[in-house]
C-alpha positions as MATLAB code, in Angstrom:
seq = 'MKTSNTIRRISMNNDGNDCRNPKPDEPKTVEHFLSKRTEPLVGSQVDSIFYCDGVFNSYTHTSDETELRGRGDVRGVDWAWELAEQGHDALAIMADFGRRHGIEVFWSMRMNDTHDSQAKALLCKWKQEHPDYLMGKKGDSFPKAGRWSAVNYGLPEVREKVFRIFRDVCTRFDVDGIELDFFRHPVCFKPQLIGEPVTQAHCDMMTGLLQRVRRMADAVAAKRGRPLLIAVRVPDSAGYCKAMGLDIERWLADGLIDLMVVTCYFQLNAWEESVQLGHNYGVPVYPALSESRIAGEAGKVRNSLEAYRARAMNVWHSGADGVYLFNCDNPRTPLWRELGDPAALEKLDKVYAVSFQGVNGYSDPEWWLAGGGKFAGLPRLSPDSPLAFTPGGKKTVTLTVGEHVRQAELKLRLHLVKATHGAALTVTLNDRALGNGTLADDWLEFRPDPDMINKGANRIEIESRVELVVQDLLLWVSHKRQ';
ca = [
     -54.270  -18.099  -12.130;
     -51.334  -16.816   -9.350;
     -52.520  -13.719   -7.943;
     -50.609  -11.682   -5.059;
     -52.168   -9.949   -1.862;
     -49.373   -7.235   -1.802;
     -50.431   -3.865   -1.020;
     -49.263   -0.823   -4.491;
     -50.481    2.471   -2.452;
     -48.161    3.550   -5.513;
     -46.341    2.213   -8.372;
     -44.388    4.268  -10.808;
     -43.673    3.434  -13.284;
     -39.474    3.950  -15.059;
     -39.655    4.334  -18.641;
     -35.698    3.670  -18.311;
     -34.032    6.586  -19.633;
     -32.327    6.720  -15.683;
     -28.786    7.336  -17.497;
     -30.002    9.456  -19.856;
     -28.096   12.720  -20.625;
     -25.062   12.064  -18.022;
     -22.207   15.184  -16.988;
     -18.862   14.541  -18.310;
     -17.787   13.190  -15.434;
     -20.889   11.328  -14.473;
     -19.470    7.892  -12.992;
     -20.756    4.934  -15.090;
     -21.858    2.495  -12.210;
     -24.657    0.900  -10.940;
     -25.099    2.702   -7.335;
     -25.324    5.328   -9.023;
     -27.605    4.369  -12.225;
     -30.037    3.659   -8.771;
     -29.110    7.122   -6.881;
     -30.370    8.642  -10.696;
     -34.799    7.335   -9.990;
     -34.711    4.635   -7.232;
     -32.447    5.029   -4.456;
     -33.974    8.361   -2.976;
     -37.311    6.163   -2.860;
     -36.385    3.876   -0.155;
     -39.231    5.273    3.384;
     -41.835    6.372    0.360;
     -44.823    4.868   -0.178;
     -43.567    3.137   -3.903;
     -44.617   -0.218   -3.805;
     -44.307   -1.386   -7.053;
     -41.566    0.112   -9.778;
     -42.795   -1.321  -13.193;
     -39.754   -1.166  -15.395;
     -39.782   -0.286  -18.833;
     -35.673    0.188  -20.278;
     -36.211    0.719  -24.109;
     -38.704    0.451  -27.076;
     -39.698   -2.666  -29.183;
     -36.604   -5.111  -28.656;
     -34.432   -2.700  -28.042;
     -33.597   -2.854  -23.917;
     -30.755   -2.045  -22.169;
     -30.863   -5.425  -19.943;
     -29.345   -8.105  -22.107;
     -30.388  -11.586  -24.166;
     -30.427  -13.143  -26.702;
     -33.649  -13.352  -27.057;
     -33.666   -8.599  -28.115;
     -30.903   -6.431  -28.773;
     -29.417   -4.451  -26.138;
     -29.682   -0.356  -26.819;
     -26.517    1.109  -27.441;
     -24.581    3.926  -28.482;
     -24.834    6.772  -30.660;
     -28.856    7.394  -29.684;
     -30.027   10.612  -31.186;
     -32.251   12.430  -28.793;
     -29.534   11.701  -26.422;
     -26.297   10.151  -24.355;
     -28.061    6.797  -22.486;
     -24.996    4.894  -20.887;
     -26.399    1.567  -19.778;
     -24.336   -0.245  -22.430;
     -21.783    0.331  -20.572;
     -23.249   -1.572  -17.249;
     -23.784   -4.404  -19.451;
     -19.955   -4.013  -21.077;
     -19.359   -4.290  -16.308;
     -21.374   -7.251  -16.309;
     -24.731   -5.770  -15.337;
     -28.007   -5.278  -16.518;
     -30.541   -2.017  -15.687;
     -33.724   -5.183  -15.158;
     -31.057   -7.304  -13.176;
     -30.654   -3.709  -10.909;
     -33.648   -3.053  -10.580;
     -34.839   -6.738   -9.461;
     -32.005   -6.825   -7.257;
     -33.710   -3.437   -5.389;
     -36.911   -4.808   -4.845;
     -35.960   -7.864   -2.930;
     -33.801   -5.244   -0.415;
     -35.434   -3.151   -0.211;
     -39.210   -5.037   -0.289;
     -40.307   -3.461   -3.279;
     -42.134   -4.827   -5.501;
     -40.618   -5.005   -9.595;
     -41.968   -5.429  -12.289;
     -40.878   -5.586  -16.428;
     -43.094   -3.127  -18.562;
     -43.319   -3.150  -21.708;
     -44.068   -0.830  -24.063;
     -46.479   -2.858  -26.664;
     -46.535   -0.945  -29.870;
     -43.903    2.020  -28.704;
     -43.448    4.017  -31.767;
     -40.401    6.677  -30.971;
     -38.121    4.354  -32.862;
     -40.187    6.002  -35.512;
     -38.325    9.534  -35.090;
     -34.840    8.109  -33.603;
     -33.213    5.943  -36.042;
     -31.346    4.412  -33.075;
     -33.910    3.418  -31.388;
     -34.947    1.111  -34.085;
     -33.563   -1.982  -33.961;
     -32.197   -4.702  -36.316;
     -35.499   -7.176  -35.858;
     -37.503   -3.411  -37.552;
     -35.479   -3.016  -39.967;
     -34.944   -6.721  -41.378;
     -38.453   -7.007  -41.549;
     -39.917   -4.658  -42.853;
     -42.969   -6.608  -43.679;
     -44.135   -7.244  -39.938;
     -44.797   -3.203  -39.612;
     -48.224   -1.055  -40.324;
     -45.834    0.674  -43.019;
     -43.210    2.772  -44.062;
     -41.345    5.726  -43.120;
     -43.033    8.782  -44.613;
     -46.120    7.151  -44.424;
     -49.337    8.771  -42.603;
     -52.608    7.392  -41.578;
     -55.732    8.898  -41.208;
     -55.701    7.987  -38.011;
     -53.098    7.998  -35.202;
     -49.863    5.288  -35.045;
     -46.614    5.681  -36.947;
     -45.284    3.469  -39.343;
     -42.515    2.104  -36.864;
     -45.622    0.529  -35.408;
     -45.863   -3.745  -35.485;
     -48.636   -5.077  -37.261;
     -50.474   -7.615  -34.387;
     -52.380   -9.099  -37.781;
     -49.572  -10.770  -38.517;
     -48.423  -14.314  -36.429;
     -44.471  -13.524  -36.093;
     -45.255  -10.423  -34.517;
     -47.527  -12.434  -31.952;
     -44.283  -14.898  -31.896;
     -41.639  -12.287  -31.540;
     -43.709  -10.634  -28.084;
     -44.324  -13.944  -26.740;
     -40.137  -14.496  -27.102;
     -39.798  -11.630  -25.174;
     -41.900  -12.102  -22.574;
     -40.812  -15.383  -22.333;
     -37.266  -14.682  -21.865;
     -37.920  -12.345  -19.068;
     -39.811  -14.319  -17.248;
     -37.125  -17.055  -17.050;
     -33.643  -15.156  -16.788;
     -34.909  -12.002  -14.351;
     -36.403  -12.552  -10.994;
     -38.951  -10.448  -11.599;
     -42.434  -10.144   -9.577;
     -44.162   -9.535  -12.953;
     -44.220   -8.163  -16.186;
     -46.868   -5.267  -17.661;
     -48.359   -5.084  -21.345;
     -48.398   -1.205  -21.463;
     -51.032   -0.926  -24.401;
     -51.439    2.796  -24.191;
     -47.494    3.118  -25.182;
     -48.893    3.610  -27.987;
     -52.285    2.219  -28.037;
     -52.612    0.778  -31.821;
     -51.980   -2.586  -32.492;
     -53.735   -3.144  -35.870;
     -53.861   -2.500  -39.571;
     -57.644   -1.261  -39.651;
     -57.178    1.161  -36.563;
     -54.566    3.401  -38.434;
     -56.744    3.594  -41.502;
     -60.003    4.200  -39.852;
     -62.175    1.545  -40.073;
     -63.279   -1.207  -37.825;
     -60.833   -4.275  -35.739;
     -63.071   -7.971  -35.942;
     -63.396   -9.651  -33.379;
     -61.230  -11.852  -35.263;
     -58.327   -9.236  -34.249;
     -59.661   -9.643  -30.524;
     -58.851  -13.019  -30.632;
     -55.885  -12.880  -32.154;
     -54.519  -10.896  -29.516;
     -56.714  -12.562  -26.610;
     -54.565  -15.809  -28.252;
     -51.148  -13.715  -27.378;
     -52.586  -13.615  -23.822;
     -53.485  -16.825  -23.116;
     -49.935  -18.035  -24.262;
     -48.557  -15.236  -21.843;
     -50.544  -16.326  -19.419;
     -49.597  -20.071  -19.101;
     -45.555  -19.136  -20.024;
     -46.427  -17.004  -16.450;
     -47.603  -19.856  -14.463;
     -45.800  -22.353  -14.947;
     -42.156  -20.200  -14.258;
     -44.706  -19.627  -10.818;
     -44.787  -22.697  -10.398;
     -41.112  -23.927  -10.808;
     -39.722  -20.714   -8.673;
     -42.498  -20.846   -6.055;
     -43.855  -18.135   -6.528;
     -46.145  -15.636   -8.518;
     -45.724  -14.284  -11.353;
     -48.430  -11.589  -12.574;
     -49.172  -10.346  -15.154;
     -50.384   -6.446  -15.839;
     -52.223   -4.516  -18.322;
     -52.530   -1.031  -19.017;
     -55.581   -0.109  -21.363;
     -57.917    2.741  -21.959;
     -60.841    3.128  -19.109;
     -63.528    1.969  -20.883;
     -64.235   -1.778  -22.373;
     -65.521   -0.754  -25.009;
     -62.906    1.337  -26.435;
     -60.511   -1.532  -25.472;
     -62.122   -3.816  -27.553;
     -62.544   -1.016  -30.899;
     -59.047   -1.448  -30.633;
     -58.630   -5.288  -30.300;
     -58.067   -5.209  -27.056;
     -61.312   -7.878  -25.506;
     -60.563   -7.081  -21.869;
     -63.499   -8.528  -20.463;
     -63.145  -11.662  -21.625;
     -59.425  -11.109  -20.400;
     -60.732  -10.407  -16.806;
     -63.976  -12.989  -17.761;
     -60.672  -15.994  -18.122;
     -57.780  -14.696  -15.774;
     -56.003  -13.745  -17.567;
     -54.333  -10.674  -15.878;
     -54.151   -9.645  -12.570;
     -53.848   -5.705  -12.020;
     -55.050   -3.790  -14.504;
     -54.199   -0.362  -15.023;
     -56.338    2.849  -17.170;
     -55.367    5.674  -18.637;
     -52.292    7.616  -19.901;
     -52.831   10.522  -22.387;
     -57.045   10.446  -21.873;
     -59.210    9.475  -19.073;
     -62.613    8.461  -20.923;
     -65.023    8.294  -18.148;
     -65.564    7.737  -13.640;
     -62.759    5.808  -12.768;
     -65.704    4.071  -10.711;
     -66.212    2.240  -13.555;
     -62.803    0.251  -13.978;
     -62.690   -0.331  -10.793;
     -66.134   -1.615  -10.978;
     -65.691   -3.768  -13.796;
     -62.195   -5.282  -12.354;
     -63.872   -5.158   -8.936;
     -66.700   -7.331  -10.518;
     -63.984   -9.938  -11.629;
     -61.668   -9.614   -8.285;
     -58.731   -7.882   -9.725;
     -57.400   -4.666   -8.309;
     -57.607   -1.347  -10.487;
     -54.581    1.409  -10.631;
     -55.544    4.647  -12.369;
     -52.496    6.279  -13.587;
     -52.396    9.571  -13.619;
     -49.676   11.280  -16.254;
     -47.973   14.342  -17.495;
     -51.652   16.967  -18.708;
     -50.575   18.336  -21.963;
     -52.526   20.973  -21.808;
     -50.137   24.439  -22.542;
     -50.124   27.424  -20.603;
     -50.883   27.969  -17.080;
     -53.841   26.138  -17.674;
     -51.148   22.935  -17.762;
     -48.978   24.614  -15.251;
     -51.606   24.209  -12.763;
     -52.834   20.994  -13.958;
     -49.020   19.382  -13.286;
     -48.622   21.173   -9.762;
     -48.317   19.258   -6.394;
     -51.153   20.367   -5.001;
     -53.052   18.911   -8.421;
     -51.505   15.796   -8.501;
     -52.987   15.784   -5.131;
     -56.268   16.055   -6.200;
     -56.671   13.576   -8.653;
     -55.018   10.988   -6.207;
     -57.706   11.854   -3.503;
     -60.166   10.883   -7.111;
     -58.648    7.771   -7.625;
     -58.858    6.571   -4.176;
     -62.395    8.323   -3.159;
     -63.213    5.943   -6.557;
     -62.279    2.867   -4.194;
     -59.317    1.678   -6.356;
     -56.628   -0.262   -4.659;
     -53.885    2.350   -5.110;
     -52.456    5.213   -7.373;
     -50.011    4.891  -10.768;
     -47.472    7.174  -11.681;
     -46.457    7.705  -14.844;
     -43.537    9.951  -16.672;
     -43.042   10.836  -13.418;
     -39.120   10.236  -12.785;
     -38.544   13.296   -9.821;
     -37.234   10.026   -7.359;
     -37.595   13.489   -4.619;
     -40.599   14.836   -5.655;
     -43.277   14.933   -1.960;
     -45.514   13.163   -4.804;
     -44.313    9.517   -3.110;
     -44.362   10.713    0.139;
     -47.346   11.575    0.097;
     -49.687   10.394   -1.625;
     -49.990    6.613   -1.052;
     -52.198    7.783    1.668;
     -55.299    9.006    1.249;
     -56.079   10.096    5.467;
     -52.791   12.481    5.644;
     -52.809   13.725    1.430;
     -56.813   14.712    2.395;
     -54.856   17.608    5.421;
     -53.036   18.777    2.322;
     -53.862   21.577    0.062;
     -54.936   20.866   -3.560;
     -57.066   22.364   -6.881;
     -58.817   20.204   -8.413;
     -60.592   21.075  -11.956;
     -62.912   19.539  -14.544;
     -60.865   18.250  -17.053;
     -57.532   17.529  -15.568;
     -56.079   15.772  -19.427;
     -56.850   18.082  -21.876;
     -58.120   16.605  -25.674;
     -55.860   17.700  -28.658;
     -53.082   15.903  -30.456;
     -52.171   12.745  -27.988;
     -55.133   13.690  -25.284;
     -57.620   13.372  -27.663;
     -59.293    9.553  -27.967;
     -60.557   11.131  -31.417;
     -57.310   11.165  -32.345;
     -56.150    6.794  -31.526;
     -59.421    5.691  -32.509;
     -62.215    6.580  -35.366;
     -65.739    7.740  -33.561;
     -63.269    6.706  -30.318;
     -65.745   10.287  -28.340;
     -69.039    8.211  -28.142;
     -66.772    6.272  -25.104;
     -66.663    9.315  -23.081;
     -69.007    9.838  -20.516;
     -66.999   12.643  -18.063;
     -67.671   16.416  -19.459;
     -64.759   18.450  -20.588;
     -63.979   21.533  -19.191;
     -60.150   23.102  -20.120;
     -58.479   25.702  -22.547;
     -58.764   23.318  -25.301;
     -61.821   22.365  -25.080;
     -63.801   25.875  -23.748;
     -67.327   26.289  -23.350;
     -69.081   28.707  -25.347;
     -71.902   30.775  -24.402;
     -74.590   32.815  -26.724;
     -77.553   35.023  -24.281;
     -79.648   33.306  -21.905;
     -77.387   29.923  -22.221;
     -77.182   27.179  -19.223;
     -74.637   24.193  -19.144;
     -73.716   21.829  -16.653;
     -70.253   20.413  -15.441;
     -69.295   17.839  -12.713;
     -66.511   18.513  -10.781;
     -65.711   16.001   -8.049;
     -63.862   16.534   -5.387;
     -62.829   12.577   -3.852;
     -62.370   14.983    0.041;
     -64.806   16.656    2.769;
     -63.704   20.072    2.608;
     -65.261   20.941    5.982;
     -62.499   22.240    7.367;
     -61.016   24.094    4.776;
     -61.405   27.553    3.122;
     -62.544   27.164   -1.050;
     -61.815   29.275   -4.090;
     -63.799   28.753   -6.926;
     -62.861   30.070   -9.825;
     -63.928   30.277  -14.201;
     -61.367   32.341  -16.085;
     -63.932   33.968  -18.760;
     -62.849   35.054  -22.008;
     -65.172   38.425  -23.291;
     -66.465   38.816  -20.085;
     -66.766   42.315  -18.775;
     -67.915   42.540  -14.992;
     -68.763   39.456  -12.904;
     -72.805   39.996  -13.263;
     -73.217   38.430  -16.737;
     -72.749   34.814  -15.320;
     -75.502   33.355  -12.521;
     -73.112   29.935  -11.296;
     -75.700   27.540   -9.148;
     -72.677   24.854   -6.670;
     -74.849   21.851   -6.386;
     -78.501   23.596   -6.863;
     -76.773   26.359   -4.062;
     -76.708   30.172   -6.422;
     -72.906   31.403   -5.354;
     -74.160   34.475   -5.518;
     -71.780   38.064   -7.446;
     -68.850   36.780   -7.550;
     -65.571   39.008   -7.739;
     -63.518   38.887  -11.826;
     -60.034   40.122  -12.190;
     -57.742   39.123  -14.859;
     -60.482   37.197  -16.459;
     -60.394   34.598  -13.444;
     -64.800   35.249  -12.067;
     -63.345   34.045   -8.190;
     -66.391   32.988   -5.437;
     -65.542   31.949   -2.014;
     -68.457   29.039   -1.019;
     -68.762   28.275    1.778;
     -67.708   24.572    2.637;
     -70.935   22.549    3.663;
     -71.783   23.079    0.067;
     -69.453   20.902   -1.732;
     -70.282   17.163   -1.539;
     -67.314   14.374   -1.474;
     -67.538   13.177   -4.842;
     -69.507   14.238   -7.539;
     -70.244   18.854   -7.999;
     -73.307   19.584   -9.566;
     -71.703   23.249  -11.787;
     -74.955   25.272  -13.576;
     -72.889   28.051  -15.394;
     -76.375   30.338  -17.422;
     -75.170   33.444  -19.297;
     -76.468   36.712  -20.075;
     -74.132   37.675  -22.186;
     -72.394   36.784  -25.176;
     -68.879   34.457  -23.135;
     -67.285   31.917  -23.322;
     -65.426   30.591  -19.942;
     -62.001   27.697  -20.413;
     -62.214   26.511  -17.368;
     -63.426   25.871  -13.556;
     -60.758   25.057  -10.676;
     -61.666   24.212   -7.551;
     -58.503   25.516   -4.675;
     -58.800   23.293   -1.663;
     -56.609   25.299    1.084;
     -56.429   23.361    4.607;
     -56.251   25.603    7.861;
     -53.060   24.696    9.870;
     -53.577   23.777   13.426;
];
């Protein structure tokens, strides 16, 4: 296995929609293309770009193996095809940009993206010509997640097609690596869609595909004289992965992957678990921070700059090798110049939550996999996963704070329903009573002393003397300005 010593402070996943929804007079040039999401990253903490330029077999790079994503996309105008008519393509532009600016570039393939089930213009001809290679047909519904347009990796024809796609990219584009993104969307085999067990035989099929890709990538690397790395993006539980046909522990043990990126819609366990798994095999691990899908004000808070800082601080505290951002396409946000430096990040204001992701719809591990919830080891507390109390009830949650807060001003806030006064609750923080809080607009607020907060896990016990619901718990950290 060939490896790289690259430091990846921040990795940006770009979904390839740089050319969507242009203004009427917007120039269709390489320079303008790069200005949309890429050029502003120069001088930031972004060391790697994972570039995904389409859905299954329909991409903005030119190829005889795959199809050029073209005109008429019903989800919005896209002018990337015009670059191809000028003799360019998006992936070659990105690879060249990376070389010129010292930024690593991976081509990221979403292994089973099914946005094409809803947007006809995204549905490639290959799928239309081979409907028997898909999980179903338009109009089908399944007990578990997944859409009819997903390809069935249980078929050798599908695995062969995917191998050819990767071989085509690796042999024709000067990328630093490829990413197999199994989280967009996390379904590979038909049994998973109908709530039946995925077998070891299914796992072996996918491992066989990884083995072929590994051998091919190593051969290309040897020919060109520098590494061609393989990354995967998977759920943050080896058990969950294997239950959907991804034998991640075997991939690690057999040296099939060089980088492991974990999570997307949901997080199952503390980051430390994935970090330890990868590091046991000498593989760097990059937790992925994607947008919270919790609705309302609670979602806005979790998608704020302060919340992303807190999430990144927890990533660095876990011993991970860097931060990976998904669905964060604004190249001018301060995130790209803050999240990659934990020492500087520690001095910035943040908001910590027990749960940053929700548990509804795509954010529910059970949505994708029958029994998937059994692999979750994290507490849940958010408006879509509240804590309900009866009189005398007591519950405990863990709040992870990835920094020392000795010089900070703190506000610990609980969002309550059916509470008429703050004295209805007794709250202890790491076995120390917080006393009476102040109740205003359904928020019970405490001002804990900084020495009450541990760097890492913090145990919060809540006891109620009345019937009520705790919908949320947030810790606001405001660092004193010198």
